[in-house]
Every structure is written in structure tokens, then in C-alpha cells.
Biopython code that builds the backbone (N, CA, C, O; Angstrom):
import numpy as np
from Bio.PDB.StructureBuilder import StructureBuilder

atoms = [
    (1, "MET", "N", (-2.487, -15.915, -5.480)),
    (1, "MET", "CA", (-1.407, -15.125, -6.018)),
    (1, "MET", "C", (-0.666, -15.905, -7.095)),
    (1, "MET", "O", (-0.245, -15.338, -8.104)),
    (2, "ALA", "N", (-0.509, -17.202, -6.879)),
    (2, "ALA", "CA", (0.193, -18.026, -7.869)),
    (2, "ALA", "C", (-0.523, -17.991, -9.213)),
    (2, "ALA", "O", (0.119, -17.872, -10.257)),
    (3, "ARG", "N", (-1.838, -18.092, -9.193)),
    (3, "ARG", "CA", (-2.602, -18.045, -10.448)),
    (3, "ARG", "C", (-2.407, -16.712, -11.156)),
    (3, "ARG", "O", (-2.244, -16.665, -12.376)),
    (4, "THR", "N", (-2.424, -15.646, -10.394)),
    (4, "THR", "CA", (-2.239, -14.320, -10.980)),
    (4, "THR", "C", (-0.861, -14.200, -11.612)),
    (4, "THR", "O", (-0.739, -13.724, -12.740)),
    (5, "LEU", "N", (0.165, -14.618, -10.910)),
    (5, "LEU", "CA", (1.530, -14.510, -11.423)),
    (5, "LEU", "C", (1.748, -15.358, -12.672)),
    (5, "LEU", "O", (2.594, -15.031, -13.505)),
    (6, "MET", "N", (0.994, -16.438, -12.805)),
    (6, "MET", "CA", (1.127, -17.291, -13.992)),
    (6, "MET", "C", (0.705, -16.568, -15.266)),
    (6, "MET", "O", (1.112, -16.960, -16.360)),
    (7, "THR", "N", (-0.107, -15.516, -15.142)),
    (7, "THR", "CA", (-0.565, -14.772, -16.327)),
    (7, "THR", "C", (0.421, -13.688, -16.746)),
    (7, "THR", "O", (0.194, -12.985, -17.730)),
    (8, "ARG", "N", (1.509, -13.554, -16.006)),
    (8, "ARG", "CA", (2.533, -12.533, -16.271)),
    (8, "ARG", "C", (1.936, -11.124, -16.342)),
    (8, "ARG", "O", (2.063, -10.442, -17.359)),
    (9, "PRO", "N", (1.294, -10.698, -15.270)),
    (9, "PRO", "CA", (0.622, -9.395, -15.280)),
    (9, "PRO", "C", (1.615, -8.240, -15.226)),
    (9, "PRO", "O", (2.746, -8.393, -14.766)),
    (10, "LYS", "N", (1.174, -7.099, -15.700)),
    (10, "LYS", "CA", (1.951, -5.866, -15.564)),
    (10, "LYS", "C", (1.483, -5.081, -14.338)),
    (10, "LYS", "O", (2.233, -4.283, -13.777)),
    (11, "LEU", "N", (0.224, -5.321, -13.926)),
    (11, "LEU", "CA", (-0.376, -4.623, -12.792)),
    (11, "LEU", "C", (-1.221, -5.600, -11.992)),
    (11, "LEU", "O", (-1.981, -6.388, -12.555)),
    (12, "ILE", "N", (-1.081, -5.540, -10.667)),
    (12, "ILE", "CA", (-1.893, -6.361, -9.769)),
    (12, "ILE", "C", (-2.545, -5.436, -8.749)),
    (12, "ILE", "O", (-1.879, -4.590, -8.152)),
    (13, "LEU", "N", (-3.840, -5.601, -8.555)),
    (13, "LEU", "CA", (-4.580, -4.877, -7.527)),
    (13, "LEU", "C", (-4.650, -5.763, -6.291)),
    (13, "LEU", "O", (-5.121, -6.898, -6.356)),
    (14, "LEU", "N", (-4.182, -5.239, -5.173)),
    (14, "LEU", "CA", (-4.250, -5.968, -3.908)),
    (14, "LEU", "C", (-5.145, -5.189, -2.952)),
    (14, "LEU", "O", (-4.867, -4.033, -2.634)),
    (15, "ASP", "N", (-6.211, -5.822, -2.501)),
    (15, "ASP", "CA", (-7.147, -5.196, -1.574)),
    (15, "ASP", "C", (-6.898, -5.750, -0.178)),
    (15, "ASP", "O", (-7.229, -6.900, 0.113)),
    (16, "GLU", "N", (-6.317, -4.930, 0.672)),
    (16, "GLU", "CA", (-6.010, -5.287, 2.057)),
    (16, "GLU", "C", (-5.164, -6.568, 2.160)),
    (16, "GLU", "O", (-5.592, -7.530, 2.799)),
    (17, "PRO", "N", (-3.979, -6.595, 1.546)),
    (17, "PRO", "CA", (-3.171, -7.815, 1.593)),
    (17, "PRO", "C", (-2.716, -8.210, 2.995)),
    (17, "PRO", "O", (-2.358, -9.367, 3.218)),
    (18, "ALA", "N", (-2.721, -7.278, 3.941)),
    (18, "ALA", "CA", (-2.283, -7.601, 5.298)),
    (18, "ALA", "C", (-3.449, -7.890, 6.246)),
    (18, "ALA", "O", (-3.229, -8.263, 7.398)),
    (19, "ALA", "N", (-4.680, -7.722, 5.772)),
    (19, "ALA", "CA", (-5.848, -7.916, 6.641)),
    (19, "ALA", "C", (-5.980, -9.379, 7.052)),
    (19, "ALA", "O", (-5.962, -10.278, 6.211)),
    (20, "GLY", "N", (-6.112, -9.599, 8.340)),
    (20, "GLY", "CA", (-6.313, -10.944, 8.854)),
    (20, "GLY", "C", (-5.089, -11.832, 8.812)),
    (20, "GLY", "O", (-5.177, -13.030, 9.085)),
    (21, "VAL", "N", (-3.959, -11.262, 8.476)),
    (21, "VAL", "CA", (-2.721, -12.041, 8.370)),
    (21, "VAL", "C", (-1.982, -11.985, 9.704)),
    (21, "VAL", "O", (-1.913, -10.938, 10.347)),
    (22, "ASN", "N", (-1.443, -13.107, 10.101)),
    (22, "ASN", "CA", (-0.630, -13.156, 11.305)),
    (22, "ASN", "C", (0.479, -12.110, 11.172)),
    (22, "ASN", "O", (1.208, -12.111, 10.181)),
    (23, "PRO", "N", (0.615, -11.218, 12.158)),
    (23, "PRO", "CA", (1.615, -10.147, 12.061)),
    (23, "PRO", "C", (3.033, -10.629, 11.765)),
    (23, "PRO", "O", (3.823, -9.894, 11.173)),
    (24, "THR", "N", (3.359, -11.838, 12.166)),
    (24, "THR", "CA", (4.709, -12.338, 11.892)),
    (24, "THR", "C", (4.920, -12.651, 10.414)),
    (24, "THR", "O", (6.061, -12.792, 9.973)),
    (25, "LEU", "N", (3.841, -12.761, 9.642)),
    (25, "LEU", "CA", (3.954, -13.076, 8.213)),
    (25, "LEU", "C", (3.854, -11.852, 7.310)),
    (25, "LEU", "O", (4.154, -11.940, 6.120)),
    (26, "ILE", "N", (3.437, -10.718, 7.856)),
    (26, "ILE", "CA", (3.254, -9.519, 7.035)),
    (26, "ILE", "C", (4.565, -9.108, 6.367)),
    (26, "ILE", "O", (4.564, -8.736, 5.194)),
    (27, "GLY", "N", (5.662, -9.167, 7.081)),
    (27, "GLY", "CA", (6.962, -8.821, 6.505)),
    (27, "GLY", "C", (7.316, -9.707, 5.325)),
    (27, "GLY", "O", (7.879, -9.239, 4.336)),
    (28, "GLU", "N", (6.988, -10.980, 5.431)),
    (28, "GLU", "CA", (7.270, -11.919, 4.341)),
    (28, "GLU", "C", (6.427, -11.581, 3.108)),
    (28, "GLU", "O", (6.919, -11.640, 1.981)),
    (29, "ILE", "N", (5.168, -11.229, 3.324)),
    (29, "ILE", "CA", (4.303, -10.821, 2.210)),
    (29, "ILE", "C", (4.886, -9.584, 1.535)),
    (29, "ILE", "O", (4.950, -9.514, 0.308)),
    (30, "CYS", "N", (5.307, -8.617, 2.331)),
    (30, "CYS", "CA", (5.890, -7.387, 1.781)),
    (30, "CYS", "C", (7.151, -7.684, 0.974)),
    (30, "CYS", "O", (7.365, -7.092, -0.085)),
    (31, "GLU", "N", (7.975, -8.587, 1.463)),
    (31, "GLU", "CA", (9.192, -8.954, 0.727)),
    (31, "GLU", "C", (8.860, -9.532, -0.645)),
    (31, "GLU", "O", (9.534, -9.227, -1.628)),
    (32, "HIS", "N", (7.827, -10.363, -0.715)),
    (32, "HIS", "CA", (7.413, -10.928, -2.009)),
    (32, "HIS", "C", (6.931, -9.825, -2.949)),
    (32, "HIS", "O", (7.285, -9.811, -4.128)),
    (33, "ILE", "N", (6.125, -8.904, -2.426)),
    (33, "ILE", "CA", (5.615, -7.807, -3.256)),
    (33, "ILE", "C", (6.775, -6.963, -3.782)),
    (33, "ILE", "O", (6.783, -6.583, -4.953)),
    (34, "ILE", "N", (7.746, -6.671, -2.933)),
    (34, "ILE", "CA", (8.919, -5.889, -3.354)),
    (34, "ILE", "C", (9.691, -6.632, -4.447)),
    (34, "ILE", "O", (10.113, -6.020, -5.428)),
    (35, "THR", "N", (9.878, -7.932, -4.287)),
    (35, "THR", "CA", (10.583, -8.733, -5.298)),
    (35, "THR", "C", (9.848, -8.700, -6.628)),
    (35, "THR", "O", (10.461, -8.476, -7.672)),
    (36, "TRP", "N", (8.536, -8.921, -6.598)),
    (36, "TRP", "CA", (7.757, -8.915, -7.841)),
    (36, "TRP", "C", (7.771, -7.536, -8.489)),
    (36, "TRP", "O", (7.789, -7.421, -9.714)),
    (37, "ASN", "N", (7.762, -6.495, -7.667)),
    (37, "ASN", "CA", (7.827, -5.138, -8.209)),
    (37, "ASN", "C", (9.160, -4.912, -8.918)),
    (37, "ASN", "O", (9.194, -4.315, -9.994)),
    (38, "ARG", "N", (10.243, -5.379, -8.332)),
    (38, "ARG", "CA", (11.569, -5.255, -8.964)),
    (38, "ARG", "C", (11.643, -6.031, -10.280)),
    (38, "ARG", "O", (12.437, -5.706, -11.163)),
    (39, "GLU", "N", (10.808, -7.053, -10.394)),
    (39, "GLU", "CA", (10.755, -7.852, -11.624)),
    (39, "GLU", "C", (9.845, -7.221, -12.678)),
    (39, "GLU", "O", (9.660, -7.785, -13.756)),
    (40, "GLY", "N", (9.279, -6.055, -12.370)),
    (40, "GLY", "CA", (8.503, -5.327, -13.366)),
    (40, "GLY", "C", (7.001, -5.306, -13.179)),
    (40, "GLY", "O", (6.288, -4.781, -14.034)),
    (41, "ILE", "N", (6.502, -5.856, -12.095)),
    (41, "ILE", "CA", (5.061, -5.838, -11.845)),
    (41, "ILE", "C", (4.727, -4.626, -10.984)),
    (41, "ILE", "O", (5.340, -4.404, -9.939)),
    (42, "SER", "N", (3.755, -3.851, -11.432)),
    (42, "SER", "CA", (3.267, -2.714, -10.646)),
    (42, "SER", "C", (2.108, -3.182, -9.772)),
    (42, "SER", "O", (1.408, -4.138, -10.105)),
    (43, "PHE", "N", (1.919, -2.494, -8.653)),
    (43, "PHE", "CA", (0.855, -2.852, -7.722)),
    (43, "PHE", "C", (0.034, -1.626, -7.373)),
    (43, "PHE", "O", (0.573, -0.539, -7.164)),
    (44, "LEU", "N", (-1.277, -1.814, -7.314)),
    (44, "LEU", "CA", (-2.201, -0.832, -6.755)),
    (44, "LEU", "C", (-2.718, -1.481, -5.483)),
    (44, "LEU", "O", (-3.404, -2.502, -5.529)),
    (45, "ILE", "N", (-2.384, -0.882, -4.350)),
    (45, "ILE", "CA", (-2.669, -1.515, -3.065)),
    (45, "ILE", "C", (-3.641, -0.658, -2.266)),
    (45, "ILE", "O", (-3.412, 0.533, -2.052)),
    (46, "ILE", "N", (-4.720, -1.278, -1.834)),
    (46, "ILE", "CA", (-5.658, -0.654, -0.906)),
    (46, "ILE", "C", (-5.357, -1.283, 0.443)),
    (46, "ILE", "O", (-5.486, -2.496, 0.606)),
    (47, "GLU", "N", (-4.958, -0.471, 1.407)),
    (47, "GLU", "CA", (-4.500, -1.028, 2.681)),
    (47, "GLU", "C", (-4.672, -0.007, 3.793)),
    (47, "GLU", "O", (-4.436, 1.185, 3.596)),
    (48, "HIS", "N", (-5.091, -0.487, 4.975)),
    (48, "HIS", "CA", (-5.219, 0.374, 6.146)),
    (48, "HIS", "C", (-4.023, 0.256, 7.093)),
    (48, "HIS", "O", (-3.864, 1.084, 7.990)),
    (49, "ASN", "N", (-3.195, -0.748, 6.904)),
    (49, "ASN", "CA", (-2.009, -0.919, 7.739)),
    (49, "ASN", "C", (-0.941, 0.050, 7.226)),
    (49, "ASN", "O", (-0.315, -0.189, 6.193)),
    (50, "MET", "N", (-0.744, 1.139, 7.958)),
    (50, "MET", "CA", (0.150, 2.196, 7.485)),
    (50, "MET", "C", (1.607, 1.766, 7.421)),
    (50, "MET", "O", (2.364, 2.288, 6.603)),
    (51, "ASP", "N", (2.013, 0.831, 8.258)),
    (51, "ASP", "CA", (3.388, 0.327, 8.158)),
    (51, "ASP", "C", (3.597, -0.363, 6.809)),
    (51, "ASP", "O", (4.641, -0.199, 6.177)),
    (52, "VAL", "N", (2.606, -1.128, 6.378)),
    (52, "VAL", "CA", (2.677, -1.799, 5.077)),
    (52, "VAL", "C", (2.691, -0.766, 3.963)),
    (52, "VAL", "O", (3.516, -0.841, 3.053)),
    (53, "VAL", "N", (1.784, 0.197, 4.030)),
    (53, "VAL", "CA", (1.703, 1.236, 2.997)),
    (53, "VAL", "C", (3.029, 1.980, 2.882)),
    (53, "VAL", "O", (3.556, 2.148, 1.782)),
    (54, "MET", "N", (3.563, 2.420, 4.002)),
    (54, "MET", "CA", (4.790, 3.215, 3.984)),
    (54, "MET", "C", (5.997, 2.411, 3.513)),
    (54, "MET", "O", (6.925, 2.975, 2.935)),
    (55, "SER", "N", (5.995, 1.105, 3.752)),
    (55, "SER", "CA", (7.148, 0.298, 3.339)),
    (55, "SER", "C", (7.081, -0.134, 1.875)),
    (55, "SER", "O", (8.114, -0.410, 1.265)),
    (56, "LEU", "N", (5.879, -0.194, 1.309)),
    (56, "LEU", "CA", (5.740, -0.697, -0.058)),
    (56, "LEU", "C", (5.571, 0.374, -1.120)),
    (56, "LEU", "O", (5.983, 0.183, -2.264)),
    (57, "CYS", "N", (4.975, 1.485, -0.759)),
    (57, "CYS", "CA", (4.513, 2.434, -1.781)),
    (57, "CYS", "C", (5.489, 3.581, -2.013)),
    (57, "CYS", "O", (6.069, 4.124, -1.072)),
    (58, "ASN", "N", (5.658, 3.940, -3.288)),
    (58, "ASN", "CA", (6.457, 5.126, -3.592)),
    (58, "ASN", "C", (5.567, 6.327, -3.874)),
    (58, "ASN", "O", (6.049, 7.459, -3.923)),
    (59, "HIS", "N", (4.264, 6.089, -4.063)),
    (59, "HIS", "CA", (3.290, 7.173, -4.198)),
    (59, "HIS", "C", (2.001, 6.719, -3.525)),
    (59, "HIS", "O", (1.551, 5.590, -3.720)),
    (60, "ILE", "N", (1.417, 7.605, -2.737)),
    (60, "ILE", "CA", (0.242, 7.266, -1.934)),
    (60, "ILE", "C", (-0.867, 8.268, -2.206)),
    (60, "ILE", "O", (-0.627, 9.472, -2.295)),
    (61, "TRP", "N", (-2.086, 7.756, -2.335)),
    (61, "TRP", "CA", (-3.281, 8.594, -2.385)),
    (61, "TRP", "C", (-4.065, 8.321, -1.117)),
    (61, "TRP", "O", (-4.328, 7.167, -0.780)),
    (62, "VAL", "N", (-4.437, 9.376, -0.415)),
    (62, "VAL", "CA", (-5.217, 9.248, 0.813)),
    (62, "VAL", "C", (-6.628, 9.724, 0.518)),
    (62, "VAL", "O", (-6.835, 10.847, 0.060)),
    (63, "LEU", "N", (-7.599, 8.856, 0.787)),
    (63, "LEU", "CA", (-8.997, 9.205, 0.569)),
    (63, "LEU", "C", (-9.676, 9.476, 1.896)),
    (63, "LEU", "O", (-9.404, 8.812, 2.896)),
    (64, "ALA", "N", (-10.560, 10.454, 1.894)),
    (64, "ALA", "CA", (-11.382, 10.759, 3.062)),
    (64, "ALA", "C", (-12.771, 11.124, 2.556)),
    (64, "ALA", "O", (-12.937, 12.033, 1.744)),
    (65, "GLU", "N", (-13.749, 10.404, 3.048)),
    (65, "GLU", "CA", (-15.139, 10.636, 2.649)),
    (65, "GLU", "C", (-15.314, 10.582, 1.132)),
    (65, "GLU", "O", (-16.073, 11.362, 0.557)),
    (66, "GLY", "N", (-14.610, 9.664, 0.501)),
    (66, "GLY", "CA", (-14.764, 9.433, -0.924)),
    (66, "GLY", "C", (-14.035, 10.389, -1.844)),
    (66, "GLY", "O", (-14.200, 10.318, -3.062)),
    (67, "THR", "N", (-13.236, 11.280, -1.290)),
    (67, "THR", "CA", (-12.487, 12.209, -2.136)),
    (67, "THR", "C", (-10.995, 12.111, -1.835)),
    (67, "THR", "O", (-10.585, 11.654, -0.768)),
    (68, "ASN", "N", (-10.195, 12.553, -2.806)),
    (68, "ASN", "CA", (-8.746, 12.535, -2.642)),
    (68, "ASN", "C", (-8.340, 13.661, -1.697)),
    (68, "ASN", "O", (-8.398, 14.837, -2.056)),
    (69, "LEU", "N", (-7.935, 13.296, -0.505)),
    (69, "LEU", "CA", (-7.514, 14.267, 0.497)),
    (69, "LEU", "C", (-6.094, 14.746, 0.224)),
    (69, "LEU", "O", (-5.791, 15.930, 0.371)),
    (70, "ALA", "N", (-5.230, 13.822, -0.172)),
    (70, "ALA", "CA", (-3.826, 14.169, -0.421)),
    (70, "ALA", "C", (-3.175, 13.054, -1.221)),
    (70, "ALA", "O", (-3.639, 11.914, -1.219)),
    (71, "ASP", "N", (-2.095, 13.402, -1.903)),
    (71, "ASP", "CA", (-1.282, 12.373, -2.539)),
    (71, "ASP", "C", (0.156, 12.851, -2.555)),
    (71, "ASP", "O", (0.438, 14.049, -2.577)),
    (72, "GLY", "N", (1.061, 11.877, -2.543)),
    (72, "GLY", "CA", (2.481, 12.200, -2.549)),
    (72, "GLY", "C", (3.313, 11.021, -2.106)),
    (72, "GLY", "O", (2.831, 9.891, -2.025)),
    (73, "THR", "N", (4.561, 11.298, -1.821)),
    (73, "THR", "CA", (5.472, 10.260, -1.344)),
    (73, "THR", "C", (5.107, 9.902, 0.097)),
    (73, "THR", "O", (4.391, 10.654, 0.759)),
    (74, "PRO", "N", (5.592, 8.766, 0.584)),
    (74, "PRO", "CA", (5.325, 8.435, 1.984)),
    (74, "PRO", "C", (5.753, 9.549, 2.944)),
    (74, "PRO", "O", (5.057, 9.838, 3.917)),
    (75, "GLU", "N", (6.885, 10.162, 2.668)),
    (75, "GLU", "CA", (7.372, 11.237, 3.532)),
    (75, "GLU", "C", (6.417, 12.433, 3.515)),
    (75, "GLU", "O", (6.138, 13.020, 4.561)),
    (76, "GLU", "N", (5.921, 12.791, 2.342)),
    (76, "GLU", "CA", (4.984, 13.913, 2.228)),
    (76, "GLU", "C", (3.675, 13.609, 2.946)),
    (76, "GLU", "O", (3.119, 14.475, 3.622)),
    (77, "ILE", "N", (3.186, 12.391, 2.803)),
    (77, "ILE", "CA", (1.923, 12.009, 3.434)),
    (77, "ILE", "C", (2.054, 12.023, 4.952)),
    (77, "ILE", "O", (1.140, 12.470, 5.646)),
    (78, "GLN", "N", (3.174, 11.542, 5.473)),
    (78, "GLN", "CA", (3.375, 11.499, 6.922)),
    (78, "GLN", "C", (3.408, 12.891, 7.537)),
    (78, "GLN", "O", (3.141, 13.048, 8.728)),
    (79, "GLN", "N", (3.732, 13.900, 6.738)),
    (79, "GLN", "CA", (3.830, 15.268, 7.252)),
    (79, "GLN", "C", (2.661, 16.152, 6.832)),
    (79, "GLN", "O", (2.635, 17.335, 7.172)),
    (80, "ASN", "N", (1.695, 15.602, 6.102)),
    (80, "ASN", "CA", (0.584, 16.390, 5.581)),
    (80, "ASN", "C", (-0.415, 16.702, 6.694)),
    (80, "ASN", "O", (-0.968, 15.793, 7.313)),
    (81, "ALA", "N", (-0.641, 17.987, 6.942)),
    (81, "ALA", "CA", (-1.521, 18.419, 8.031)),
    (81, "ALA", "C", (-2.954, 17.929, 7.841)),
    (81, "ALA", "O", (-3.613, 17.562, 8.815)),
    (82, "GLN", "N", (-3.445, 17.918, 6.601)),
    (82, "GLN", "CA", (-4.816, 17.452, 6.345)),
    (82, "GLN", "C", (-4.964, 15.965, 6.659)),
    (82, "GLN", "O", (-5.980, 15.540, 7.209)),
    (83, "VAL", "N", (-3.966, 15.189, 6.315)),
    (83, "VAL", "CA", (-4.002, 13.754, 6.596)),
    (83, "VAL", "C", (-3.960, 13.526, 8.103)),
    (83, "VAL", "O", (-4.727, 12.722, 8.633)),
    (84, "LEU", "N", (-3.077, 14.220, 8.783)),
    (84, "LEU", "CA", (-2.979, 14.069, 10.233)),
    (84, "LEU", "C", (-4.288, 14.444, 10.913)),
    (84, "LEU", "O", (-4.728, 13.756, 11.834)),
    (85, "GLU", "N", (-4.906, 15.515, 10.471)),
    (85, "GLU", "CA", (-6.180, 15.957, 11.049)),
    (85, "GLU", "C", (-7.278, 14.927, 10.799)),
    (85, "GLU", "O", (-8.028, 14.583, 11.713)),
    (86, "ALA", "N", (-7.373, 14.442, 9.578)),
    (86, "ALA", "CA", (-8.447, 13.512, 9.213)),
    (86, "ALA", "C", (-8.310, 12.153, 9.892)),
    (86, "ALA", "O", (-9.308, 11.546, 10.280)),
    (87, "TYR", "N", (-7.078, 11.678, 10.036)),
    (87, "TYR", "CA", (-6.890, 10.319, 10.529)),
    (87, "TYR", "C", (-6.405, 10.227, 11.967)),
    (87, "TYR", "O", (-6.588, 9.199, 12.620)),
    (88, "LEU", "N", (-5.797, 11.275, 12.458)),
    (88, "LEU", "CA", (-5.289, 11.233, 13.828)),
    (88, "LEU", "C", (-5.956, 12.252, 14.734)),
    (88, "LEU", "O", (-5.744, 12.241, 15.947)),
    (89, "GLY", "N", (-6.768, 13.142, 14.148)),
    (89, "GLY", "CA", (-7.413, 14.171, 14.941)),
    (89, "GLY", "C", (-6.427, 15.156, 15.522)),
    (89, "GLY", "O", (-6.678, 15.766, 16.562)),
    (90, "ASP", "N", (-5.302, 15.307, 14.846)),
    (90, "ASP", "CA", (-4.212, 16.170, 15.326)),
    (90, "ASP", "C", (-4.562, 17.630, 15.173)),
    (90, "ASP", "O", (-3.763, 18.497, 15.525)),
]
sb = StructureBuilder()
sb.init_structure("model")
sb.init_model(0)
sb.init_chain("A")
sb.init_seg("    ")
for serial, (resi, resn, name, xyz) in enumerate(atoms, 1):
    if name == "N":
        sb.init_residue(resn, " ", resi, " ")
    sb.init_atom(name, np.array(xyz, "f"), 0.0, 1.0, " ", f" {name:<3s}", serial, name[0])
structure = sb.get_structure()
């Protein structure tokens, strides 16, 4: 991450930033991402940890079987019937 930040990027792609991380450190990682975002860096995050997704993202795209199932704010995604059916079997 330090090397990436040294290039002064406008956009950073993070693929599963919480995967394999000690759960006690995930909050600290999220705090850093929020700080960098406030400093003007945008992030495209691929993540399966929904707590991380909901806390970091202001717009979410949900994919199912390679297609866009839904997109919207965290609140919209949490209430989307298609998302609930696909991921929770609701």
C-alpha cells in the first residue's frame, strides 16, 4: 500500500482487502481507507465481507453469475429482494 500511495493515485483497486486479516485489524484497515478517500483517493473494492462493504462504500454493485444483479446505496442493497434471494436464499 505504501508503494501505491507514493504514486499519488486518484483510484486504487483493492481485491479482498479484509481476506485473511485478523478480525481485530479490519477496523484499522477501514479507517485508513476512509482517511485516504477523504484525501481525494477513490477506491474500487472487491470484497465478500459485507460489514466492510457496507461501512466503506457509498455505491455498491452486486454480481451474481457474472452479471450485475443490483446496484445502489448500501441501504438500497440491504433491502433489495433480488440480492437477498441470491445471497441469503430469502
